[in-house]
C-alpha positions as CSV (number, residue, x, y, z in Angstrom):
1,M,106.7,-75.9,5.3
2,M,107.0,-78.4,8.1
3,R,110.6,-79.7,8.4
4,R,111.1,-83.4,9.1
5,T,113.7,-82.6,11.6
6,E,111.4,-80.8,14.0
7,P,111.2,-82.8,17.3
8,G,108.8,-85.7,17.0
9,M,108.5,-85.6,13.2
10,S,110.4,-88.7,12.5
11,P,111.9,-91.0,15.3
12,F,113.9,-92.8,12.5
13,W,115.6,-89.5,11.4
14,D,116.3,-88.8,15.2
15,Y,117.8,-92.3,15.6
16,I,120.0,-92.1,12.5
17,G,121.0,-88.4,13.2
18,M,119.8,-86.9,9.8
19,E,119.1,-83.1,9.7
20,E,117.6,-81.1,6.9
21,V,120.1,-78.1,6.5
22,E,118.8,-76.5,3.4
23,M,115.5,-76.7,1.5
24,S,114.1,-74.9,-1.5
25,E,111.5,-75.7,-4.2
26,G,112.5,-79.1,-5.5
27,Y,115.8,-79.2,-3.6
28,A,117.0,-80.4,-0.2
29,E,120.2,-81.0,1.7
30,I,120.6,-83.5,4.4
31,K,123.6,-83.7,6.8
32,M,124.5,-86.6,9.0
33,I,127.3,-86.7,11.5
34,I,129.1,-90.1,11.1
35,K,128.9,-92.1,14.3
36,P,130.4,-95.5,15.1
37,E,127.1,-97.3,14.8
38,H,126.8,-96.1,11.2
39,T,130.0,-98.0,10.3
40,Q,131.1,-101.5,9.3
41,R,134.1,-103.1,11.0
42,R,136.6,-101.3,8.7
43,G,135.2,-98.0,9.7
44,T,133.4,-97.1,6.6
45,V,129.8,-96.2,6.5
46,H,127.4,-99.1,5.8
47,G,125.8,-99.0,2.3
48,G,122.3,-99.1,3.9
49,V,123.0,-95.8,5.6
50,L,123.9,-94.3,2.3
51,A,120.8,-95.7,0.7
52,T,118.8,-94.1,3.6
53,L,120.4,-90.7,2.8
54,I,119.6,-90.9,-0.9
55,D,116.0,-91.8,-0.1
56,A,115.8,-88.9,2.5
57,A,117.4,-86.3,0.2
58,V,115.1,-87.1,-2.6
59,G,112.1,-87.5,-0.3
60,S,112.8,-84.1,1.3
61,A,113.0,-82.5,-2.3
62,V,109.6,-84.0,-3.1
63,R,108.1,-82.8,0.0
64,T,109.0,-79.1,-0.8
65,T,106.5,-79.4,-3.6
66,Q,103.6,-80.9,-1.6
67,T,100.6,-79.3,0.0
68,E,99.7,-79.9,3.8
69,D,97.3,-82.7,2.8
70,Q,99.7,-84.7,0.7
71,S,102.4,-87.2,1.6
72,S,104.5,-89.6,-0.5
73,A,106.0,-93.0,-0.5
74,T,109.2,-94.4,-2.0
75,I,108.3,-96.8,-4.8
76,E,111.8,-97.2,-6.4
77,L,115.5,-96.6,-5.1
78,K,118.7,-97.0,-7.0
79,I,122.2,-96.2,-5.6
80,N,125.7,-96.4,-7.1
81,Y,128.5,-96.6,-4.6
82,I,131.5,-94.5,-5.7
83,R,134.0,-94.8,-3.0
84,P,134.2,-96.0,0.8
85,A,132.3,-93.3,2.9
86,K,134.2,-92.0,5.9
87,G,135.0,-88.7,7.6
88,D,133.3,-86.5,10.0
89,Y,129.9,-86.1,8.2
90,L,128.0,-86.8,5.1
91,L,126.0,-84.3,3.1
92,A,123.3,-85.6,0.6
93,K,122.0,-83.2,-2.0
94,G,118.6,-84.1,-3.5
95,K,116.8,-82.5,-6.3
96,L,113.7,-83.3,-8.4
97,S,114.0,-84.3,-12.0
98,H,110.3,-85.0,-12.7
99,R,107.3,-83.5,-11.0
100,G,104.2,-85.4,-11.9
101,K,100.7,-85.2,-10.2
102,K,101.0,-88.9,-9.0
103,V,104.8,-89.7,-9.5
104,Q,107.9,-87.7,-8.8
105,V,111.5,-88.7,-9.5
106,G,114.7,-87.2,-8.2
107,T,118.3,-87.7,-7.9
108,A,120.7,-87.2,-5.1
109,E,124.6,-87.2,-4.5
110,I,126.4,-87.8,-1.2
111,F,129.6,-86.0,-0.3
112,N,132.0,-86.7,2.5
113,S,133.4,-84.0,4.9
114,E,136.3,-83.5,2.3
115,G,133.7,-82.7,-0.5
116,K,134.4,-86.0,-2.4
117,M,131.3,-87.8,-3.8
118,V,130.9,-91.1,-2.2
119,A,127.6,-92.2,-3.7
120,M,124.8,-91.2,-6.1
121,G,121.3,-92.5,-6.8
122,S,117.8,-91.9,-7.8
123,A,114.4,-92.4,-6.2
124,T,110.8,-92.5,-7.4
125,F,108.0,-91.4,-5.1
126,M,104.2,-91.8,-5.4
127,V,102.3,-88.7,-4.3
128,I,99.5,-89.6,-1.9
129,S,96.5,-87.2,-1.5
């Protein structure tokens, strides 16, 4: 399985600083060290960064089920913000809830470096062959 964090796989992932730290069938964990450019003026992580982590965690979980000739695209994303996100890093845990031939659905939770949940969400992906 090709990991997205291999050099050159995704310039956006490199820019944001996301890294796949654990992957198994239908499951993925994405870690991101919090940098000043991820934050708002009050020092908390911007909501768009959290949405990106939800999308990345579920998308990586989807990818664990795909063949080399398949890809996928996000067709729906929902996020619930639980508390302000701050700390040293964020860890997003994504898992598949539905694995169809054309559509896959998953959920993800994001935790701060103290282990507190800061956001949760779901994403739907279209499988492209």
